[in-house]
TIRO-2110 file (N, C-alpha, C; in Angstrom, 1 decimal):
// TIRO-2110
0.6, -1.2, -0.1, N, 1, A
0.2, -0.2, 0.2, CA, 1, A
0.6, 1.4, -0.1, C, 1, A
1.8, 1.2, 0.6, N, 2, A
2.9, 2.4, 0.7, CA, 2, A
3.4, 2.5, -0.7, C, 2, A
3.7, 1.8, -1.5, N, 3, A
4.3, 2.0, -2.4, CA, 3, A
3.4, 2.8, -3.7, C, 3, A
2.1, 2.1, -3.8, N, 4, A
1.2, 2.8, -4.6, CA, 4, A
0.5, 4.4, -4.0, C, 4, A
0.8, 4.3, -3.1, N, 5, A
0.5, 5.6, -2.1, CA, 5, A
1.5, 6.5, -2.9, C, 5, A
2.6, 6.2, -2.6, N, 6, A
3.9, 7.0, -2.9, CA, 6, A
3.8, 7.2, -4.5, C, 6, A
3.2, 6.6, -5.1, N, 7, A
3.5, 6.8, -6.6, CA, 7, A
2.1, 8.0, -7.2, C, 7, A
1.1, 7.7, -6.4, N, 8, A
-0.3, 8.5, -6.6, CA, 8, A
0.3, 9.9, -6.0, C, 8, A
0.8, 10.0, -4.9, N, 9, A
1.2, 11.2, -4.4, CA, 9, A
2.2, 11.7, -5.4, C, 9, A
3.1, 11.0, -6.1, N, 10, A
4.0, 11.8, -7.0, CA, 10, A
3.7, 12.2, -8.5, C, 10, A
2.2, 11.6, -8.4, N, 11, A
1.7, 12.0, -9.9, CA, 11, A
0.7, 13.0, -9.6, C, 11, A
0.1, 13.1, -8.4, N, 12, A
-1.1, 13.7, -8.2, CA, 12, A
-0.9, 14.5, -7.2, C, 12, A
0.2, 14.3, -6.1, N, 13, A
0.2, 14.9, -5.0, CA, 13, A
0.5, 16.3, -5.2, C, 13, A
0.7, 16.8, -3.6, N, 14, A
1.0, 18.0, -3.4, CA, 14, A
-0.2, 19.3, -4.5, C, 14, A
-1.5, 18.9, -4.7, N, 15, A
-2.2, 19.7, -5.5, CA, 15, A
-2.0, 19.9, -6.6, C, 15, A
-0.8, 19.1, -7.5, N, 16, A
-0.6, 19.2, -8.8, CA, 16, A
-0.6, 17.8, -9.6, C, 16, A
-1.0, 18.2, -11.1, N, 17, A
-1.4, 17.2, -11.5, CA, 17, A
-0.2, 16.8, -12.7, C, 17, A
0.8, 16.2, -12.4, N, 18, A
2.1, 16.2, -13.0, CA, 18, A
1.4, 15.6, -14.5, C, 18, A
0.7, 14.7, -14.8, N, 19, A
0.2, 14.2, -15.7, CA, 19, A
-0.1, 15.3, -16.9, C, 19, A
-1.3, 15.6, -16.3, N, 20, A
-1.8, 17.2, -17.1, CA, 20, A
-0.8, 18.2, -17.7, C, 20, A
0.1, 18.4, -16.3, N, 21, A
1.1, 19.7, -16.4, CA, 21, A
1.9, 19.1, -18.0, C, 21, A
2.3, 18.0, -17.6, N, 22, A
3.2, 17.3, -18.6, CA, 22, A
2.5, 17.4, -20.2, C, 22, A
1.0, 16.7, -20.3, N, 23, A
0.6, 16.9, -21.1, CA, 23, A
0.3, 18.0, -22.3, C, 23, A
0.1, 19.0, -21.4, N, 24, A
0.2, 20.7, -21.8, CA, 24, A
1.0, 21.0, -22.2, C, 24, A
2.5, 20.7, -22.4, N, 25, A
3.6, 21.0, -23.1, CA, 25, A
3.4, 20.4, -24.3, C, 25, A
2.5, 19.6, -24.5, N, 26, A
2.4, 19.0, -26.2, CA, 26, A
1.0, 19.5, -27.0, C, 26, A
0.3, 19.6, -26.1, N, 27, A
-1.0, 20.2, -26.4, CA, 27, A
-1.6, 20.9, -25.5, C, 27, A
-2.6, 22.1, -26.0, N, 28, A
-2.8, 22.8, -24.9, CA, 28, A
-3.9, 22.5, -24.2, C, 28, A
-4.6, 23.1, -23.0, N, 29, A
-5.5, 22.8, -22.5, CA, 29, A
-6.5, 22.8, -23.4, C, 29, A
-7.6, 22.1, -23.6, N, 30, A
-8.8, 22.5, -24.2, CA, 30, A
-9.6, 23.4, -23.7, C, 30, A
-9.8, 23.4, -22.2, N, 31, A
-10.8, 24.5, -21.8, CA, 31, A
-10.2, 25.9, -21.7, C, 31, A
-8.8, 25.8, -21.1, N, 32, A
-8.1, 27.3, -21.2, CA, 32, A
-8.5, 27.9, -22.6, C, 32, A
-7.9, 27.1, -23.8, N, 33, A
-8.0, 27.3, -25.3, CA, 33, A
-9.4, 27.9, -25.7, C, 33, A
-10.5, 27.1, -25.1, N, 34, A
-11.8, 27.7, -25.5, CA, 34, A
-12.1, 28.8, -24.6, C, 34, A
-11.6, 29.1, -23.2, N, 35, A
-11.7, 30.4, -22.5, CA, 35, A
-11.3, 31.7, -23.7, C, 35, A
-9.9, 31.2, -24.2, N, 36, A
-9.3, 32.4, -24.8, CA, 36, A
-9.8, 32.5, -26.2, C, 36, A
-10.3, 31.5, -26.8, N, 37, A
-11.2, 31.8, -28.0, CA, 37, A
-12.4, 32.7, -28.0, C, 37, A
-13.0, 32.2, -26.4, N, 38, A
-14.4, 33.1, -26.5, CA, 38, A
-14.3, 34.7, -26.3, C, 38, A
-13.1, 34.8, -25.4, N, 39, A
-12.6, 36.0, -25.2, CA, 39, A
-12.5, 36.6, -26.3, C, 39, A
-11.7, 36.3, -27.0, N, 40, A
-11.4, 36.9, -28.3, CA, 40, A
-12.3, 37.1, -29.2, C, 40, A
-13.3, 36.0, -29.5, N, 41, A
-14.7, 36.2, -30.5, CA, 41, A
-15.5, 36.9, -29.9, C, 41, A
-15.5, 37.4, -28.2, N, 42, A
-16.4, 38.5, -27.7, CA, 42, A
-15.9, 39.6, -27.9, C, 42, A
-14.3, 40.0, -28.1, N, 43, A
-13.9, 41.2, -28.4, CA, 43, A
-14.5, 41.8, -29.9, C, 43, A
-13.9, 40.8, -30.8, N, 44, A
-14.3, 40.8, -31.8, CA, 44, A
-15.8, 41.8, -32.1, C, 44, A
-16.8, 40.7, -31.5, N, 45, A
-18.4, 41.2, -31.5, CA, 45, A
-18.4, 42.5, -31.0, C, 45, A
-17.8, 42.9, -29.7, N, 46, A
-18.2, 44.2, -29.1, CA, 46, A
-17.2, 45.4, -30.3, C, 46, A
-16.3, 44.9, -30.7, N, 47, A
-15.8, 46.0, -31.6, CA, 47, A
-16.7, 45.9, -32.9, C, 47, A
-17.0, 45.1, -33.3, N, 48, A
-18.1, 45.0, -34.7, CA, 48, A
-19.3, 46.1, -34.1, C, 48, A
-19.9, 45.9, -32.9, N, 49, A
-20.9, 46.2, -32.4, CA, 49, A
-20.8, 47.6, -32.3, C, 49, A
-19.5, 48.5, -31.9, N, 50, A
-19.2, 49.4, -31.8, CA, 50, A
-18.9, 50.2, -33.1, C, 50, A
-18.3, 49.5, -34.0, N, 51, A
-18.2, 50.1, -35.3, CA, 51, A
-19.5, 50.3, -36.1, C, 51, A
-20.3, 49.7, -35.9, N, 52, A
-21.7, 49.7, -36.7, CA, 52, A
-22.8, 50.4, -36.2, C, 52, A
-22.8, 50.9, -35.1, N, 53, A
-23.3, 51.4, -34.2, CA, 53, A
-24.3, 52.7, -35.0, C, 53, A
-25.6, 52.6, -35.5, N, 54, A
-25.8, 53.5, -36.2, CA, 54, A
-26.5, 54.7, -35.2, C, 54, A
-26.1, 55.9, -35.8, N, 55, A
-26.5, 57.2, -34.7, CA, 55, A
-27.9, 57.8, -35.3, C, 55, A
-28.6, 57.9, -34.1, N, 56, A
-29.9, 58.0, -34.3, CA, 56, A
-30.2, 59.0, -34.9, C, 56, A
-31.1, 59.7, -35.9, N, 57, A
-31.2, 60.5, -36.9, CA, 57, A
-32.3, 61.3, -36.7, C, 57, A
-32.8, 62.6, -37.1, N, 58, A
-34.4, 62.8, -36.9, CA, 58, A
-35.0, 62.7, -38.4, C, 58, A
-36.4, 63.1, -37.9, N, 59, A
-37.3, 62.4, -38.8, CA, 59, A
-37.2, 62.9, -40.3, C, 59, A
-36.8, 64.2, -40.2, N, 60, A
-36.4, 65.1, -41.7, CA, 60, A
-35.1, 64.2, -42.2, C, 60, A
-34.2, 63.8, -41.7, N, 61, A
-32.7, 63.4, -42.3, CA, 61, A
-33.3, 61.9, -42.7, C, 61, A
-34.4, 60.9, -41.8, N, 62, A
-34.7, 60.0, -42.2, CA, 62, A
-35.5, 59.9, -43.4, C, 62, A
-36.3, 60.9, -43.5, N, 63, A
-37.5, 61.0, -44.7, CA, 63, A
-36.5, 61.3, -45.8, C, 63, A
-35.5, 62.3, -45.9, N, 64, A
-34.8, 62.5, -47.3, CA, 64, A
-34.0, 61.3, -47.5, C, 64, A
-33.3, 61.1, -46.7, N, 65, A
-32.9, 59.5, -47.1, CA, 65, A
-33.9, 58.8, -47.9, C, 65, A
-34.9, 58.4, -47.3, N, 66, A
-35.9, 57.5, -48.1, CA, 66, A
-35.9, 58.1, -49.5, C, 66, A
-36.1, 59.6, -49.1, N, 67, A
-36.5, 59.8, -51.0, CA, 67, A
-35.4, 60.2, -52.1, C, 67, A
-34.4, 60.0, -51.0, N, 68, A
-33.4, 59.7, -51.9, CA, 68, A
-32.8, 58.4, -52.5, C, 68, A
-33.5, 57.5, -52.1, N, 69, A
-33.4, 56.1, -52.6, CA, 69, A
-34.7, 55.6, -53.6, C, 69, A
-35.1, 56.6, -53.9, N, 70, A
-36.2, 56.5, -55.0, CA, 70, A
-35.8, 56.4, -56.2, C, 70, A
-34.9, 57.2, -56.8, N, 71, A
-34.5, 57.7, -58.3, CA, 71, A
-33.9, 56.5, -59.0, C, 71, A
-33.2, 56.0, -58.2, N, 72, A
-32.4, 54.8, -59.0, CA, 72, A
-33.2, 53.8, -59.1, C, 72, A
-34.2, 53.1, -58.2, N, 73, A
-35.1, 52.3, -58.4, CA, 73, A
-36.1, 52.3, -59.5, C, 73, A
-36.7, 53.6, -59.5, N, 74, A
-37.5, 54.2, -60.6, CA, 74, A
-37.2, 54.2, -61.6, C, 74, A
-35.8, 54.5, -61.9, N, 75, A
-35.4, 54.5, -63.2, CA, 75, A
-34.9, 52.8, -63.6, C, 75, A
-34.8, 52.2, -62.9, N, 76, A
-34.5, 50.7, -63.5, CA, 76, A
-35.9, 50.3, -63.6, C, 76, A
-36.9, 50.5, -62.6, N, 77, A
-38.0, 49.8, -62.9, CA, 77, A
-38.7, 50.4, -64.2, C, 77, A
-38.7, 51.9, -64.5, N, 78, A
-39.4, 52.3, -65.4, CA, 78, A
-38.5, 52.2, -66.7, C, 78, A
-37.1, 51.8, -66.9, N, 79, A
-36.2, 51.2, -68.0, CA, 79, A
-37.3, 50.0, -68.5, C, 79, A
-37.6, 48.7, -67.6, N, 80, A
-38.0, 47.4, -67.7, CA, 80, A
-39.7, 47.5, -68.0, C, 80, A
-40.1, 48.8, -67.4, N, 81, A
-41.6, 48.9, -68.1, CA, 81, A
-41.7, 49.3, -69.5, C, 81, A
-40.6, 50.3, -69.8, N, 82, A
-40.5, 50.9, -71.4, CA, 82, A
-40.5, 49.1, -72.2, C, 82, A
-39.7, 48.3, -71.7, N, 83, A
-39.7, 47.0, -72.3, CA, 83, A
-40.8, 46.3, -72.6, C, 83, A
-41.7, 46.2, -71.4, N, 84, A
-43.1, 45.5, -71.4, CA, 84, A
-43.7, 46.3, -72.4, C, 84, A
-43.7, 47.7, -72.6, N, 85, A
-44.9, 48.5, -72.7, CA, 85, A
-44.6, 48.3, -74.5, C, 85, A
-43.2, 47.9, -74.9, N, 86, A
-42.8, 47.7, -76.5, CA, 86, A
-43.4, 46.4, -76.5, C, 86, A
-43.4, 45.7, -75.8, N, 87, A
-44.1, 44.1, -76.3, CA, 87, A
-45.4, 44.4, -76.1, C, 87, A
-46.1, 45.1, -75.4, N, 88, A
-47.6, 45.0, -75.2, CA, 88, A
-48.3, 45.5, -76.3, C, 88, A
-47.8, 46.9, -76.3, N, 89, A
-48.6, 48.1, -77.2, CA, 89, A
-47.5, 48.3, -78.0, C, 89, A
-46.9, 48.0, -79.4, N, 90, A
-45.8, 48.2, -80.0, CA, 90, A
-46.4, 50.2, -80.6, C, 90, A
-47.3, 50.2, -81.0, N, 91, A
-47.8, 51.4, -81.5, CA, 91, A
-47.6, 52.7, -80.6, C, 91, A
-48.1, 52.2, -79.6, N, 92, A
-48.2, 53.3, -78.2, CA, 92, A
-46.6, 53.6, -78.1, C, 92, A
-45.9, 52.5, -78.0, N, 93, A
-44.5, 52.3, -77.4, CA, 93, A
-43.6, 53.7, -78.3, C, 93, A
-44.1, 53.2, -79.9, N, 94, A
-43.7, 53.9, -81.1, CA, 94, A
-43.9, 55.4, -81.1, C, 94, A
-45.3, 55.9, -80.6, N, 95, A
-45.4, 57.2, -80.4, CA, 95, A
-44.5, 57.9, -79.5, C, 95, A
-44.4, 57.2, -78.4, N, 96, A
-43.4, 57.9, -77.1, CA, 96, A
-42.2, 58.0, -77.6, C, 96, A
-41.5, 57.2, -78.2, N, 97, A
-40.4, 57.1, -78.8, CA, 97, A
-39.8, 57.9, -80.0, C, 97, A
-41.2, 58.6, -80.6, N, 98, A
-41.2, 59.5, -81.7, CA, 98, A
-40.9, 60.9, -80.9, C, 98, A
-41.5, 60.9, -79.9, N, 99, A
-41.6, 62.2, -79.0, CA, 99, A
-40.3, 62.4, -78.4, C, 99, A
-39.8, 61.4, -77.8, N, 100, A
-38.1, 61.2, -77.5, CA, 100, A
-37.2, 61.9, -78.2, C, 100, A
-37.4, 61.3, -79.3, N, 101, A
-36.6, 61.6, -80.6, CA, 101, A
-36.6, 63.2, -80.9, C, 101, A
-37.8, 63.6, -80.6, N, 102, A
-37.8, 65.2, -81.2, CA, 102, A
-37.3, 66.1, -79.9, C, 102, A
-36.9, 65.6, -78.7, N, 103, A
-36.2, 66.4, -77.7, CA, 103, A
-34.8, 67.0, -78.0, C, 103, A
-34.6, 68.5, -78.1, N, 104, A
-33.5, 68.7, -78.5, CA, 104, A
-32.4, 68.1, -77.6, C, 104, A
-31.2, 67.9, -78.4, N, 105, A
-29.6, 67.1, -78.2, CA, 105, A
-29.3, 68.1, -76.8, C, 105, A
-29.3, 69.3, -76.7, N, 106, A
-28.9, 70.4, -75.5, CA, 106, A
-29.5, 69.5, -74.0, C, 106, A
-30.8, 69.7, -74.3, N, 107, A
-32.2, 69.1, -72.9, CA, 107, A
-31.2, 68.0, -72.4, C, 107, A
-30.8, 66.7, -73.7, N, 108, A
-30.7, 65.8, -73.0, CA, 108, A
-29.3, 65.7, -72.4, C, 108, A
-28.3, 66.7, -72.8, N, 109, A
-26.9, 66.9, -72.1, CA, 109, A
-27.5, 67.3, -70.8, C, 109, A
-27.9, 68.6, -70.6, N, 110, A
-28.8, 69.0, -69.3, CA, 110, A
-29.4, 68.0, -68.2, C, 110, A
-30.2, 67.5, -69.0, N, 111, A
-30.7, 65.9, -68.2, CA, 111, A
-29.4, 65.2, -67.7, C, 111, A
-28.7, 64.7, -68.5, N, 112, A
-27.3, 63.9, -68.1, CA, 112, A
-26.7, 64.5, -67.3, C, 112, A
-26.2, 65.7, -67.4, N, 113, A
-25.6, 67.1, -66.1, CA, 113, A
-26.1, 66.7, -64.7, C, 113, A
-27.7, 66.9, -64.9, N, 114, A
-28.5, 66.8, -63.6, CA, 114, A
-28.2, 65.4, -62.6, C, 114, A
-28.5, 64.5, -63.7, N, 115, A
-28.7, 63.2, -63.0, CA, 115, A
-27.1, 63.0, -62.7, C, 115, A
-26.3, 63.4, -63.2, N, 116, A
-24.8, 63.2, -62.8, CA, 116, A
-24.7, 63.6, -61.6, C, 116, A
-24.4, 65.0, -61.6, N, 117, A
-24.3, 66.0, -60.4, CA, 117, A
-25.3, 65.3, -59.0, C, 117, A
-26.5, 64.9, -59.2, N, 118, A
-27.1, 64.5, -58.5, CA, 118, A
-26.5, 63.0, -57.4, C, 118, A
-26.1, 62.4, -58.3, N, 119, A
-26.1, 60.9, -57.8, CA, 119, A
-24.3, 61.2, -57.5, C, 119, A
-23.6, 62.1, -58.2, N, 120, A
-22.4, 62.3, -57.7, CA, 120, A
-22.2, 63.1, -56.5, C, 120, A
-23.3, 63.7, -56.2, N, 121, A
-22.9, 64.8, -54.9, CA, 121, A
-23.3, 63.7, -54.1, C, 121, A
-24.6, 62.8, -54.1, N, 122, A
-24.9, 61.5, -52.9, CA, 122, A
-23.5, 61.1, -52.4, C, 122, A
-23.0, 60.5, -53.9, N, 123, A
-22.1, 59.8, -53.5, CA, 123, A
-20.9, 60.0, -52.6, C, 123, A
-20.6, 61.3, -52.9, N, 124, A
-19.5, 62.4, -52.1, CA, 124, A
-19.8, 62.4, -50.9, C, 124, A
-21.4, 62.9, -50.5, N, 125, A
-21.7, 63.2, -49.4, CA, 125, A
-21.6, 62.2, -48.5, C, 125, A
-22.1, 61.0, -48.8, N, 126, A
-22.6, 59.5, -48.0, CA, 126, A
-20.9, 59.0, -47.7, C, 126, A
-20.1, 59.4, -48.6, N, 127, A
-18.6, 58.9, -48.4, CA, 127, A
-18.2, 59.9, -47.5, C, 127, A
-18.4, 61.0, -47.4, N, 128, A
-17.5, 62.0, -46.3, CA, 128, A
-18.2, 61.8, -44.7, C, 128, A
-19.5, 61.5, -45.1, N, 129, A
-20.3, 61.1, -43.7, CA, 129, A
-19.8, 60.0, -43.3, C, 129, A
-19.4, 58.9, -44.0, N, 130, A
-19.1, 57.8, -43.6, CA, 130, A
-17.5, 58.1, -42.8, C, 130, A
-16.3, 58.8, -43.3, N, 131, A
-15.3, 58.9, -43.3, CA, 131, A
-15.5, 59.7, -41.5, C, 131, A
-16.1, 60.7, -41.4, N, 132, A
-16.2, 61.6, -40.8, CA, 132, A
-16.8, 60.4, -39.2, C, 132, A
-17.7, 59.5, -39.6, N, 133, A
-18.3, 58.7, -38.7, CA, 133, A
-17.2, 57.8, -37.9, C, 133, A
-16.3, 57.6, -39.0, N, 134, A
-15.4, 56.5, -38.6, CA, 134, A
-14.0, 57.2, -37.5, C, 134, A
-14.0, 58.4, -38.1, N, 135, A
-12.7, 59.2, -37.2, CA, 135, A
-13.2, 59.4, -35.9, C, 135, A
-14.7, 59.7, -35.8, N, 136, A
-15.4, 59.9, -34.7, CA, 136, A
-15.1, 58.7, -33.7, C, 136, A
-15.7, 57.5, -34.2, N, 137, A
-15.3, 56.2, -33.4, CA, 137, A
-14.3, 55.8, -32.9, C, 137, A
-13.0, 56.3, -34.3, N, 138, A
-11.8, 56.3, -33.6, CA, 138, A
-11.6, 56.7, -32.5, C, 138, A
-11.7, 58.1, -32.5, N, 139, A
-11.2, 59.1, -31.4, CA, 139, A
-11.7, 58.8, -30.2, C, 139, A
-13.2, 58.4, -30.2, N, 140, A
-13.9, 57.8, -29.3, CA, 140, A
-13.1, 56.4, -28.7, C, 140, A
-12.7, 55.5, -29.3, N, 141, A
-12.0, 54.4, -28.8, CA, 141, A
-10.6, 54.9, -28.1, C, 141, A
-9.8, 56.1, -28.7, N, 142, A
-8.9, 56.2, -28.1, CA, 142, A
-7.8, 55.4, -28.6, C, 142, A
-6.5, 55.5, -28.3, N, 143, A
-5.3, 55.1, -29.0, CA, 143, A
-5.2, 53.6, -28.1, C, 143, A
-5.8, 52.4, -28.9, N, 144, A
-5.7, 51.3, -28.4, CA, 144, A
-4.9, 50.6, -29.1, C, 144, A
-3.9, 49.7, -28.2, N, 145, A
-2.7, 48.8, -28.6, CA, 145, A
-3.3, 47.4, -28.7, C, 145, A
-3.0, 46.6, -29.8, N, 146, A
-3.6, 45.2, -29.7, CA, 146, A
-2.9, 44.3, -28.9, C, 146, A
-3.8, 43.7, -28.0, N, 147, A
-3.1, 42.6, -26.7, CA, 147, A
-2.0, 41.9, -27.4, C, 147, A
-1.2, 41.3, -26.7, N, 148, A
-0.1, 40.4, -27.1, CA, 148, A
-0.5, 39.1, -27.1, C, 148, A
-0.4, 38.4, -28.3, N, 149, A
-0.9, 37.1, -28.5, CA, 149, A
-0.4, 36.1, -27.6, C, 149, A
-1.1, 34.8, -27.5, N, 150, A
-0.8, 34.3, -26.6, CA, 150, A
0.4, 33.1, -27.1, C, 150, A
1.2, 33.0, -26.6, N, 151, A
2.6, 32.2, -26.9, CA, 151, A
2.4, 30.8, -27.5, C, 151, A
1.1, 30.5, -26.6, N, 152, A
0.8, 29.1, -27.1, CA, 152, A
0.1, 29.2, -28.6, C, 152, A
-0.5, 30.2, -29.0, N, 153, A
-1.1, 30.1, -30.7, CA, 153, A
-0.2, 30.6, -31.4, C, 153, A
0.9, 31.2, -30.9, N, 154, A
1.7, 31.2, -32.1, CA, 154, A
2.8, 30.2, -32.9, C, 154, A
2.8, 30.4, -34.1, N, 155, A
3.4, 28.9, -34.5, CA, 155, A
4.8, 29.1, -34.5, C, 155, A
5.6, 27.9, -34.3, N, 156, A
7.0, 28.3, -34.0, CA, 156, A
7.7, 28.1, -35.1, C, 156, A
8.6, 29.2, -35.3, N, 157, A
9.1, 29.3, -36.5, CA, 157, A
11.0, 29.0, -36.3, C, 157, A
11.2, 27.9, -37.5, N, 158, A
12.6, 27.6, -37.6, CA, 158, A
13.7, 28.7, -37.3, C, 158, A
14.7, 28.5, -36.9, N, 159, A
15.7, 29.5, -36.6, CA, 159, A
16.9, 28.6, -37.9, C, 159, A
17.8, 29.5, -38.3, N, 160, A
18.7, 29.3, -39.2, CA, 160, A
19.5, 28.2, -38.6, C, 160, A
20.1, 28.1, -37.1, N, 161, A
21.1, 27.5, -36.7, CA, 161, A
20.4, 26.1, -36.4, C, 161, A
19.1, 25.8, -36.7, N, 162, A
18.4, 24.5, -36.2, CA, 162, A
18.6, 24.1, -37.5, C, 162, A
18.6, 24.7, -38.5, N, 163, A
18.1, 24.1, -40.0, CA, 163, A
19.3, 24.5, -40.9, C, 163, A
19.8, 23.1, -41.0, N, 164, A
21.2, 23.1, -42.1, CA, 164, A
20.9, 23.8, -43.2, C, 164, A
19.5, 23.2, -44.4, N, 165, A
19.1, 23.9, -45.2, CA, 165, A
19.0, 25.2, -45.1, C, 165, A
18.0, 25.7, -44.3, N, 166, A
17.8, 27.1, -44.5, CA, 166, A
19.2, 27.8, -44.2, C, 166, A
20.0, 27.5, -43.5, N, 167, A
21.4, 28.2, -43.3, CA, 167, A
22.0, 28.4, -44.7, C, 167, A
22.0, 26.9, -45.1, N, 168, A
22.6, 27.1, -46.7, CA, 168, A
21.8, 27.9, -47.6, C, 168, A
20.7, 28.2, -47.4, N, 169, A
19.8, 28.9, -48.4, CA, 169, A
20.3, 30.6, -48.2, C, 169, A
20.4, 31.2, -46.6, N, 170, A
20.9, 32.1, -46.4, CA, 170, A
22.0, 32.3, -46.8, C, 170, A
23.2, 31.7, -46.9, N, 171, A
24.4, 31.6, -47.3, CA, 171, A
24.4, 32.3, -48.8, C, 171, A
23.5, 31.6, -49.4, N, 172, A
23.5, 31.7, -50.9, CA, 172, A
22.9, 33.0, -51.3, C, 172, A
21.9, 33.7, -50.6, N, 173, A
21.3, 34.8, -50.9, CA, 173, A
22.2, 36.1, -50.5, C, 173, A
23.3, 35.8, -49.7, N, 174, A
23.9, 36.9, -49.3, CA, 174, A
25.2, 37.1, -50.7, C, 174, A
END
């Protein structure tokens, strides 16, 4: 009985588990790794939540944004409607196209400029709003330094003195 007790106390005694400690040298503790993964995942979700949190806007801004979303779908659906009308009633469609053909060319240029400036200005305004919002969030977050990675998570890199082939390749490059 004394020998078995000494072996068990050697392996599991004094509050330590020698087998577990030895195994963790070769393979990370699954429970501890799951905890680290959970913390990393939670931090990423918190960052995304802070990054994509939409600011509350007034009713006028929401109405204007809704109205600004109308022209593109209206033009796309209107074009599809023209194709349908050409197939359903070709004579009616031909009359409308004759009317469009009578529009003077400078008026087409004016329409093109108005549409281009409208969408270009909207694109620029939304881009600047996004950049301003991003800068505000970065400023609120403050200078954050990324946490140091867990050494168990990092892949080991071979050193030149450990690898004769790598050492020879490095000598060739010099």
